C-alpha positions in Angstrom: -117.4 -26.7 -105.1 -119.1 -23.4 -104.8 -122.4 -22.8 -103.1 -124.7 -19.9 -103.0 -123.5 -19.2 -99.5 -119.9 -18.5 -100.5 -120.5 -14.7 -100.8 -122.2 -14.7 -97.4 -119.2 -16.5 -95.9 -116.8 -13.9 -97.5 -118.9 -11.1 -96.1 -119.0 -12.6 -92.6 -115.2 -13.2 -92.8 -114.7 -9.6 -93.7 -116.8 -8.4 -90.8 -114.9 -10.8 -88.5 -111.6 -9.4 -89.7 -112.8 -5.8 -89.1 -113.9 -6.8 -85.6 -110.5 -8.4 -85.0 -108.7 -5.2 -86.2 -110.9 -3.2 -83.9 -109.9 -5.5 -81.0 -106.2 -5.0 -81.9 -106.6 -1.2 -82.0 -108.4 -1.3 -78.6 -105.6 -3.5 -77.2 -102.9 -1.1 -78.4 -104.7 1.9 -76.9 -105.0 0.0 -73.6 -101.3 -0.8 -73.7 -100.5 2.9 -74.4 -102.8 4.0 -71.6 -101.1 1.6 -69.2 -97.7 3.0 -70.2 -99.0 6.5 -69.6 -100.2 5.4 -66.1 -96.9 3.9 -65.3 -95.1 7.1 -66.2 -97.6 9.2 -64.3 -97.2 7.1 -61.2 -93.4 7.3 -61.4 -93.6 11.0 -61.7 -96.0 11.3 -58.8 -93.8 9.1 -56.6 -90.8 11.3 -57.0 -89.9 13.5 -54.1 -88.3 16.6 -55.5 -88.0 18.4 -52.2 -84.4 19.2 -51.2 -82.7 21.9 -49.5 -84.3 25.2 -50.3 -86.7 27.7 -49.1 -90.5 27.4 -48.7 -91.3 28.8 -52.1 -89.4 26.1 -53.8 -91.1 23.5 -51.7 -94.5 25.0 -52.6 -93.6 24.7 -56.3 -92.6 21.1 -55.8 -95.9 20.5 -54.0 -97.9 22.1 -56.8 -96.0 19.9 -59.3 -96.8 16.8 -57.2 -100.5 17.7 -57.1 -100.5 18.0 -60.8 -98.7 14.6 -61.1 -101.4 13.1 -58.8 -104.1 14.6 -61.1 -102.3 13.0 -64.0 -102.4 9.7 -62.2 -106.1 10.0 -61.7 -106.7 10.9 -65.4 -104.4 8.1 -66.5 -106.2 5.6 -64.2 -109.5 6.6 -65.7 -108.1 6.3 -69.2 -106.9 2.8 -68.4 -110.3 1.9 -67.0 -112.1 3.1 -70.2 -109.6 1.5 -72.5 -109.9 -1.8 -70.7 -113.6 -1.7 -71.0 -113.3 -0.8 -74.7 -111.1 -3.9 -75.1 -113.7 -6.1 -73.5 -116.4 -4.6 -75.7 -114.2 -5.1 -78.8 -113.4 -8.7 -77.8 -117.1 -9.5 -77.3 -117.9 -7.9 -80.7 -115.2 -10.1 -82.3 -116.5 -13.2 -80.5 -120.0 -12.5 -81.9 -118.7 -12.0 -85.4 -116.6 -15.1 -85.1 -119.6 -17.3 -84.0 -121.8 -15.9 -86.8 -119.0 -16.6 -89.3 -118.6 -20.1 -88.1 -122.3 -20.8 -88.3 -122.4 -19.7 -92.0 -119.3 -21.7 -92.7 -120.8 -24.8 -91.2 -124.0 -24.4 -93.2 -122.0 -23.8 -96.4 -119.8 -26.9 -95.7 -123.0 -28.9 -95.1 -124.4 -27.8 -98.4 -121.2 -28.7 -100.1 -121.3 -32.2 -98.6 -124.9 -32.6 -99.6 -124.0 -31.6 -103.2 -121.1 -34.0 -103.2 -123.2 -36.9 -101.9 -125.9 -36.1 -104.5 -123.3 -36.0 -107.3 -121.9 -39.3 -106.1 -125.4 -40.9 -106.1 -126.1 -39.5 -109.6 -122.8 -40.8 -110.9 -123.4 -44.2 -109.3 -126.9 -44.3 -110.9 -125.5 -43.4 -114.3 -122.8 -46.0 -114.1 -125.4 -48.6 -113.0 -127.5 -47.7 -116.0 -124.5 -47.8 -118.3 -123.5 -51.2 -117.0 -127.1 -52.5 -117.4 -127.2 -51.3 -121.0 -123.9 -53.0 -121.8 -125.1 -56.2 -120.2 -128.2 -56.1 -122.3 -126.2 -55.5 -125.5 -123.9 -58.4 -124.8 -126.9 -60.7 -124.4 -128.5 -59.6 -127.5 
């Protein structure tokens, strides 16, 4: 049975779906950022110094400093993406709650309409039964 709230329910469900998609994208970005951080940490932990002269060691040290900078940037990216995931999750929760509220109201209206229809049908059947009883007696 349709209610006037059905378009509102569909609208809310669409908004909830979009929020869920936003959460999925944010989660994917956080996973990618975590992978980048793992790679940067692995690169920074490598010790490329071997036998060689001081200029080679200086180049290795510069590369290590760059790798440490990459770790800092990747760590910041992970922090930001984690916070974006939390924001997206909270947005989805809000949309989900609002959708559930509208669904419950629509379900309550459907139940009210069903009960009213049942009462009306019972009343009509009672009237019909009374009319048939009166006809038989006459």
